[in-house]
Structure formats: structure tokens, C-alpha cells
C-alpha positions as CSV (number, residue, x, y, z in Angstrom):
1,X,13.6,3.8,26.5
2,X,10.6,1.6,25.4
3,X,11.1,-2.0,25.8
4,X,11.0,-2.4,22.0
5,X,14.1,-0.1,21.5
6,X,16.1,-1.8,24.4
7,X,15.2,-5.2,22.4
8,X,16.5,-3.9,19.3
9,X,20.0,-2.8,20.6
10,X,20.3,-6.0,22.4
11,X,19.5,-7.9,19.4
12,X,22.0,-5.6,17.4
13,X,24.7,-7.3,19.6
14,X,24.1,-10.4,17.2
15,X,26.1,-10.4,14.3
16,X,23.6,-13.1,12.4
17,X,20.9,-10.4,12.4
18,X,20.5,-7.8,10.0
19,X,20.0,-4.4,11.6
20,X,17.6,-2.6,9.4
21,X,16.5,1.0,9.6
22,X,13.0,1.7,7.7
23,X,11.9,5.4,7.2
24,X,9.1,7.4,6.0
25,X,8.2,11.4,6.0
26,X,4.8,10.5,7.4
27,X,4.0,7.5,9.8
28,X,1.6,6.0,12.2
29,X,-0.8,6.8,13.5
30,X,-1.1,8.4,10.1
31,X,-2.7,5.6,7.6
32,X,-2.4,5.4,4.2
33,X,-1.2,2.4,1.6
34,X,2.4,3.2,1.9
35,X,2.5,3.4,5.7
36,X,0.4,0.5,5.7
37,X,3.1,-1.4,3.8
38,X,6.1,-0.3,5.8
39,X,4.1,-1.4,9.0
40,X,3.2,-4.6,7.9
41,X,6.9,-5.4,6.8
42,X,7.9,-4.2,10.3
43,X,5.6,-6.8,11.9
44,X,6.3,-9.5,9.5
45,X,10.4,-9.4,9.1
46,X,11.7,-13.2,10.1
47,X,13.8,-13.4,13.2
48,X,17.0,-12.7,11.5
49,X,16.0,-9.2,11.0
50,X,16.3,-6.7,13.7
51,X,14.4,-3.8,12.5
52,X,13.7,-0.2,14.1
53,X,11.3,2.3,12.2
54,X,12.0,6.0,11.8
55,X,9.1,8.6,11.4
56,X,7.9,12.2,12.4
57,X,6.8,13.1,15.8
58,X,3.0,12.7,16.0
59,X,0.9,15.2,18.2
60,X,-0.8,13.8,21.1
61,X,0.2,10.3,20.4
62,X,2.2,7.5,22.4
63,X,4.1,4.9,20.7
64,X,2.7,1.2,21.6
65,X,3.9,-1.1,18.8
66,X,5.7,-4.5,18.8
67,X,8.9,-2.7,17.3
68,X,11.0,0.2,18.3
69,X,10.2,3.5,16.6
70,X,12.6,6.7,16.8
71,X,10.9,9.9,16.3
72,X,12.0,13.2,14.5
73,X,11.0,16.7,14.6
74,X,7.5,17.6,12.9
75,X,4.9,20.0,12.4
76,X,1.1,19.5,12.1
77,X,-0.2,20.3,8.7
78,X,-2.8,23.3,8.9
79,X,-6.4,22.0,8.7
80,X,-5.4,18.4,8.5
81,X,-4.3,15.7,11.0
82,X,-0.9,15.1,9.2
83,X,2.3,15.4,10.8
84,X,5.1,15.9,8.2
85,X,8.8,15.9,9.5
86,X,11.5,18.1,9.4
87,X,14.5,15.6,10.3
88,X,17.4,17.5,9.2
89,X,16.5,20.2,11.5
90,X,16.7,17.9,14.5
91,X,20.1,18.0,15.7
92,X,19.8,15.2,18.3
93,X,17.9,12.7,15.8
94,X,20.9,13.4,13.2
95,X,23.4,12.7,15.9
96,X,21.7,9.4,17.0
97,X,21.7,8.3,13.3
98,X,25.2,8.8,12.8
99,X,26.1,6.6,15.8
100,X,23.4,3.9,15.4
101,X,24.4,0.4,14.8
102,X,22.7,-0.3,11.4
103,X,23.7,-2.5,8.5
104,X,21.1,-1.2,5.8
105,X,18.8,1.6,5.3
106,X,15.4,1.1,3.9
107,X,13.5,4.4,2.4
108,X,9.7,4.2,1.7
109,X,9.3,8.1,0.6
110,X,11.7,10.1,-1.4
111,X,11.4,13.4,0.6
112,X,13.0,15.0,3.5
113,X,14.1,11.8,5.2
114,X,15.1,10.2,2.1
115,X,17.6,13.2,1.4
116,X,19.0,13.1,5.1
117,X,19.4,9.5,5.5
118,X,21.1,9.4,1.7
119,X,23.7,11.7,3.1
120,X,24.2,9.9,6.3
121,X,24.4,6.4,4.3
122,X,27.1,8.0,2.2
123,X,29.0,9.5,5.2
124,X,28.8,6.2,7.2
125,X,29.2,4.0,4.3
126,X,26.0,2.0,4.7
127,X,24.0,0.7,1.7
128,X,20.7,2.2,1.3
129,X,17.6,0.9,-0.6
130,X,14.2,2.0,-1.3
131,X,10.9,1.0,-2.4
132,X,9.0,2.8,-5.3
133,X,5.4,3.2,-4.1
134,X,3.6,6.2,-5.6
135,X,2.8,7.9,-8.9
136,X,4.1,11.1,-8.0
137,X,3.9,12.0,-11.5
138,X,0.0,12.0,-11.3
139,X,0.2,13.9,-7.8
140,X,2.3,16.8,-9.1
141,X,0.3,17.0,-12.1
142,X,-2.9,17.8,-10.1
143,X,-0.8,20.5,-8.3
144,X,1.0,22.0,-10.8
145,X,-1.0,21.5,-13.9
146,X,1.6,22.1,-16.6
147,X,4.3,19.6,-17.6
148,X,7.2,22.2,-17.6
149,X,6.2,22.8,-13.9
150,X,5.8,19.5,-12.6
151,X,8.2,17.3,-14.7
152,X,11.4,19.0,-13.0
153,X,10.1,17.6,-9.7
154,X,9.6,14.2,-11.4
155,X,13.2,14.0,-12.6
156,X,14.5,15.1,-9.0
157,X,12.7,12.2,-7.6
158,X,14.3,10.0,-10.3
159,X,18.0,11.4,-9.2
160,X,17.1,10.6,-5.7
161,X,16.3,7.2,-6.3
162,X,19.2,6.9,-8.3
163,X,21.3,7.4,-5.4
164,X,20.2,4.2,-3.9
165,X,22.3,0.7,-3.9
166,X,18.8,-1.1,-5.1
167,X,15.2,0.0,-5.5
168,X,12.0,-2.4,-5.4
169,X,8.8,-2.1,-6.9
170,X,5.3,-4.0,-6.7
171,X,5.3,-5.0,-10.1
172,X,6.9,-4.8,-13.4
173,X,4.2,-1.9,-14.4
174,X,5.4,0.1,-11.4
175,X,9.0,-0.4,-12.4
176,X,8.4,1.0,-15.7
177,X,6.7,4.1,-14.3
178,X,10.0,4.1,-12.0
179,X,11.8,4.4,-15.0
180,X,10.1,7.0,-16.5
181,X,11.0,9.1,-13.8
182,X,14.8,8.7,-15.2
183,X,15.8,5.9,-13.0
184,X,18.6,3.5,-14.6
185,X,19.6,1.6,-11.7
186,X,18.9,-1.9,-10.3
187,X,15.3,-2.5,-9.7
188,X,13.9,-6.0,-8.1
189,X,10.2,-6.9,-8.0
190,X,9.1,-7.6,-4.4
191,X,5.2,-8.2,-4.3
192,X,3.2,-6.4,-1.5
193,X,1.3,-8.9,0.6
194,X,-1.6,-9.1,3.2
195,X,-1.6,-10.0,7.0
196,X,-5.3,-11.7,6.4
197,X,-5.3,-15.5,6.3
198,X,-7.5,-17.4,4.0
199,X,-10.5,-18.7,6.3
200,X,-11.1,-22.3,7.0
201,X,-14.8,-21.6,6.6
202,X,-16.3,-19.1,4.5
203,X,-19.9,-19.8,5.2
204,X,-19.6,-18.8,8.7
205,X,-18.2,-15.4,7.6
206,X,-20.6,-14.8,5.1
207,X,-23.5,-15.4,7.8
208,X,-21.9,-13.0,10.0
209,X,-21.8,-10.6,7.2
210,X,-25.7,-11.0,6.6
211,X,-26.5,-10.3,10.3
212,X,-23.8,-7.3,10.5
213,X,-24.8,-5.5,7.5
214,X,-28.6,-6.5,7.0
215,X,-28.0,-8.5,4.0
216,X,-30.6,-11.1,2.5
217,X,-28.8,-14.7,1.5
218,X,-29.8,-14.1,-2.1
219,X,-28.6,-10.6,-2.7
220,X,-25.6,-10.0,-4.8
221,X,-23.0,-7.9,-2.9
222,X,-20.2,-5.7,-4.1
223,X,-17.6,-3.9,-2.1
224,X,-15.2,-1.0,-2.1
225,X,-12.4,-1.3,0.6
226,X,-9.7,1.6,1.2
227,X,-9.4,5.3,1.9
228,X,-12.5,7.5,0.6
229,X,-10.6,9.9,-1.1
230,X,-11.2,11.2,-4.7
231,X,-8.7,9.3,-6.4
232,X,-9.9,6.1,-5.5
233,X,-13.0,6.9,-7.7
234,X,-15.7,5.7,-5.5
235,X,-17.8,8.3,-7.4
236,X,-17.1,6.6,-10.8
237,X,-18.3,3.2,-9.1
238,X,-21.9,5.1,-7.9
239,X,-22.5,6.3,-11.5
240,X,-21.9,2.9,-13.0
241,X,-24.2,1.0,-9.9
242,X,-26.8,3.8,-11.0
243,X,-27.0,2.3,-14.6
244,X,-26.9,-1.2,-13.3
245,X,-30.0,-0.3,-11.1
246,X,-31.7,1.4,-13.9
247,X,-31.7,-1.6,-16.0
248,X,-33.7,-3.8,-13.4
249,X,-30.8,-5.3,-11.2
250,X,-30.6,-5.5,-7.6
251,X,-27.5,-5.5,-5.4
252,X,-26.0,-4.2,-2.2
253,X,-22.7,-2.2,-2.4
254,X,-20.6,-1.6,0.8
255,X,-18.1,1.3,0.8
256,X,-15.5,0.5,3.5
257,X,-13.0,2.9,4.8
258,X,-12.5,6.5,6.1
259,X,-11.2,9.7,4.4
260,X,-11.8,13.2,3.5
261,X,-14.1,12.2,0.6
262,X,-16.5,10.2,2.9
263,X,-19.4,12.9,3.2
264,X,-19.0,13.5,-0.7
265,X,-19.7,9.9,-1.3
266,X,-22.8,9.8,1.1
267,X,-24.0,13.2,-0.7
268,X,-23.6,11.4,-4.2
269,X,-25.6,8.1,-2.8
270,X,-28.5,10.4,-1.8
271,X,-28.2,12.4,-5.0
272,X,-28.4,9.3,-7.1
273,X,-31.2,7.8,-4.9
274,X,-29.2,4.7,-4.2
275,X,-29.7,4.7,-0.2
276,X,-31.4,1.5,0.0
277,X,-28.6,-0.2,-2.0
278,X,-25.5,1.4,-0.7
279,X,-23.8,1.1,2.7
280,X,-21.3,3.5,3.9
281,X,-19.8,2.0,6.7
282,X,-16.9,4.1,7.6
283,X,-14.0,2.6,9.6
284,X,-14.0,-1.3,9.7
285,X,-12.4,-3.6,11.9
286,X,-10.4,-6.5,10.4
287,X,-13.1,-8.8,11.4
288,X,-15.7,-6.8,9.6
289,X,-13.3,-6.4,6.8
290,X,-13.0,-10.4,6.5
291,X,-16.9,-10.5,6.5
292,X,-17.4,-7.7,3.7
293,X,-14.6,-9.5,1.3
294,X,-16.2,-12.8,2.1
295,X,-19.6,-11.7,1.4
296,X,-18.8,-9.8,-1.8
297,X,-18.9,-11.3,-5.4
298,X,-16.6,-8.3,-6.7
299,X,-14.2,-5.6,-5.2
300,X,-15.1,-2.9,-7.2
301,X,-11.9,-0.9,-7.7
302,X,-11.8,1.6,-10.6
303,X,-8.7,3.5,-9.5
304,X,-6.0,4.6,-11.9
305,X,-3.5,6.3,-9.2
306,X,-2.8,3.3,-7.2
307,X,0.6,1.4,-8.2
308,X,-0.4,-2.0,-6.6
309,X,-3.5,-1.9,-4.4
310,X,-3.1,-4.0,-1.4
311,X,-6.8,-4.5,-1.3
312,X,-6.5,-6.7,-4.5
313,X,-4.6,-9.0,-2.5
314,X,-6.8,-8.9,0.6
315,X,-9.8,-9.6,-1.3
316,X,-8.1,-12.5,-3.0
317,X,-7.4,-14.2,0.5
318,X,-11.5,-14.5,0.7
319,X,-12.2,-15.6,-2.9
320,X,-13.1,-12.5,-3.9
321,X,-11.9,-11.2,-7.4
322,X,-11.6,-7.6,-8.5
323,X,-13.2,-5.4,-11.2
324,X,-10.5,-3.3,-12.3
325,X,-9.6,-0.7,-15.2
326,X,-7.7,-2.3,-18.0
327,X,-4.2,-1.2,-18.5
328,X,-4.1,0.3,-14.7
329,X,-1.4,-0.7,-12.5
330,X,-3.9,-2.0,-10.0
331,X,-4.9,-4.5,-13.0
332,X,-1.3,-5.6,-13.5
333,X,-0.6,-9.2,-13.1
334,X,-4.3,-10.1,-13.4
335,X,-6.1,-11.9,-16.4
336,X,-9.5,-10.9,-17.9
337,X,-12.1,-13.3,-17.3
338,X,-9.7,-15.5,-15.6
339,X,-8.5,-14.2,-12.0
340,X,-10.1,-10.8,-12.5
341,X,-12.7,-8.8,-14.8
342,X,-11.3,-5.7,-16.8
343,X,-13.1,-2.9,-17.7
344,X,-12.5,0.1,-20.1
345,X,-12.4,3.4,-18.3
346,X,-16.0,4.3,-18.9
347,X,-18.8,4.1,-16.7
348,X,-20.8,2.2,-19.4
349,X,-18.4,-0.6,-19.6
350,X,-17.9,-0.7,-15.7
351,X,-21.7,-1.2,-15.6
352,X,-21.8,-3.9,-18.3
353,X,-19.2,-6.1,-16.5
354,X,-20.9,-5.8,-13.2
355,X,-24.3,-7.2,-14.9
356,X,-22.1,-9.7,-16.4
357,X,-20.9,-10.8,-13.0
358,X,-24.5,-10.9,-12.0
359,X,-25.7,-13.1,-14.8
360,X,-22.5,-15.4,-14.8
361,X,-22.5,-17.1,-11.3
362,X,-20.9,-20.1,-12.4
363,X,-18.1,-18.3,-14.1
364,X,-17.8,-16.1,-11.1
365,X,-17.0,-18.8,-9.0
366,X,-14.0,-20.2,-11.5
367,X,-12.4,-16.5,-11.3
368,X,-13.1,-16.3,-7.5
369,X,-11.0,-19.6,-7.0
370,X,-8.4,-18.4,-9.4
371,X,-7.7,-15.2,-7.8
372,X,-7.4,-17.0,-4.3
373,X,-4.9,-19.3,-6.2
374,X,-2.9,-16.8,-8.0
375,X,-3.1,-13.3,-6.5
376,X,-2.7,-14.0,-2.9
377,X,0.5,-13.2,-1.3
378,X,1.1,-12.9,2.5
379,X,3.3,-10.1,4.2
380,X,5.5,-12.8,5.7
381,X,6.3,-14.1,2.1
382,X,7.2,-10.5,1.1
383,X,9.2,-9.8,4.3
384,X,11.1,-13.1,3.4
385,X,12.1,-12.0,-0.2
386,X,13.0,-8.6,1.1
387,X,15.6,-10.1,3.6
388,X,17.0,-12.2,0.9
389,X,17.7,-9.0,-1.0
390,X,19.0,-7.1,1.8
391,X,21.6,-9.8,2.4
392,X,22.6,-9.6,-1.1
393,X,22.7,-5.4,-1.0
394,X,24.9,-5.9,2.2
395,X,27.2,-8.4,0.6
396,X,27.6,-6.4,-2.6
397,X,28.3,-3.5,-0.9
398,X,31.1,-5.1,1.5
399,X,32.6,-6.7,-1.9
400,X,32.6,-3.1,-3.5
401,X,34.2,-1.7,-0.5
402,X,36.9,-4.4,-0.2
403,X,37.7,-3.9,-4.0
404,X,38.2,-0.1,-3.3
405,X,40.6,-0.6,-0.6
406,X,42.7,-3.2,-2.5
407,X,42.9,-0.5,-5.5
408,X,44.4,2.1,-2.9
């Protein structure tokens, strides 16, 4: 038994703490936006919460995190590094869950672990909640193509969310997407945050960025940060930057992150002959990310898949606004030419907005300051909001149980 697990079980004896089980179908060391969200929440809960994570066993991986993790049976998806779980087939794990001392279950993905924990919550009379993260309609549409094939899956997911006591979403736009799945229950908006803290001295970070990435102080710098996968549409951004370059403007574009589309991005940079102005870095440490954000004038993020885009909040911590697509969920909560810049979903308009940013430095300073004031939100703040909602759900559940007992 790890020290973290022992600590969790010791704290469970303290009735003043809320005992939470947070679960996913994939988890660390695999990393994506949803895994990052659950991980950051686990690190940020206030002292009144005692939380344990649940995820699939990871091949050749030893947990070394400051919170406890219970692992269940999994298999390695062929030709990938993804370990996907089969919790229902792990009898020892299921038995442990049936006897674990918990007050509430929080689901972060709606597949195998959701089905199992929904049944366990019902058997044990424990409240269960979920956070709706992903646009699964877009995912299934790409796989199954025809609406008659993928829409039944969407409705099935809507029913699974419907079995929750409450569902959380990052924005009102994400809630609307959830309800399009057929969900009709309670939904509470809890924004996602960032672990980055606004720096005391932006100039030092800018100077470090110039040295680390070989930038000239007078150069215009833009960035992309995130998983380098096709759905992030970095290729769209490169097409737009090619037009900016052809119109005589000079800049540097830093692409930070790893993913299965990284080599394709490098090939496209070469094909467009942008090698001298585009730097593809791969993995960046938190210190390097701070440098990139602080040095960049715009985060170029034309994704239409992301429901929230945590990088929008991260960048805001460093006075860096984003260029997003109008009406996308990523752009939700922003105001064009106030705390962000919004573009139509065309390469031409995206390029025009980049050029506008280059030509209007004074206006860009105001937009950057507004982004910092209005879009920045910490994981600590998010975890505190979740904790308040947990208490409400637990109290409501107890009240329903008490009412049911009186009727009998």
C-alpha cells in the first residue's frame, strides 16, 4: 500500500472530509485535455476533500503522484501507447469498490468505468456526478460517417449522463452540446482552470524566450500549444501563415506539444517553405511553456473540436489573447476585439486577423490585458467550486433518502 493510499484511508475516518472517487477510462501516464483536467483537480482540491483516482493499469508504469490511484485491468491498444480499461472484468477491483468508504463518485468519461460505477452507486446508494468534456458526436461522426449509424451512440451516451445526480460542463455552450445528446437533468457550469500563476516580471520571461528559441526582440511571435493531432488544425494555421508571409509580413510561429501529427506538421512546414519562421519544438516543460506564452502576441488556435481549450486560460495568465474561430466552443466566453480575436472558418480571414494583430500593437495590448483580467481562472478556484457542488449533491441525496424512508 502506497503512502498516498494510506493517507486517503486515514483521512476517510474524519467525517468532516468529503470522500471522493474520481474515475476515467484512460489515465496517466497517458495525457490529453480530459486526463489533464482530472489530474489538476486531484492536485487542487481543498483540504476538506479526500480524493482517490481510478484508472486503468498502465504498462511498465509505476505511480508516483501525491494522491492515491486505484488501477483496474486494461489492455494496450495495438500500435498505440494507450491502455484502455476493462473494469467490469476485474473482480478484485469491483469487490474493493463495493467496500470502499466514499461519499460521492465523480465520472470524467462515459464508457466502461461509467457503466460500472453507475451500477455500484445505485447498489450502494451513493450519489454520482459527471463532467461532460468531449464532443463525442464529432468523434463518432468521423468514424461512422452516416448519421443513422453514429446518432444512436450519441443518444446512448445521453442516457448514461441522464443516470447521474448532476452533470458539470465548462461553459454554457458545452451544456447546450450535452443537451443535444438528449440529456435533460441538472447541469452546473464550472469553468476549468490552469495551474500557471501570472508572473511578477514578464520581461524576464520574454528575454529567456528570446535566448531559448533564438528570437529577435523586435520579432512578432505567435504560438500553438497543445496535442499535435489533426483535430487541432495546426495545418489550417500554417496555410494562413503562408498567406501572411506572402503578403510581406515577418513573424515567428512556435508549435509546442507532442502527438501523432507532429511529423505531418514538420512535412507541411517544409512543403510551404516556412522553415525559417516556424519552430516545431515537441514537448515543452512548464518553464518553457511560460516563456512561449509570455513572448507570444497571439495564441493561434482554430480548433472546432475542443469544448473548452484549457490553453485559452493558460495563455491568459501571461497576457496572451487567442485567435479563435467565431461560434466555436473554444471562443465561447470571449468578446471579439476585446479579450480575444475571432475569425471566420476560412484560411483567408484567419490570415487577415493575424495581419491586423501585427498592424495594431496598441489595440493588441488592450486585448491582452482584458484577456488576463477576464479569462484567467485557476484550478484551485475550479476545485473549490466543485467542492461546493459536491456538498450540495450529497445533502440533496441524503434528503431524498430520508424522504423515501419516511414514505415507507
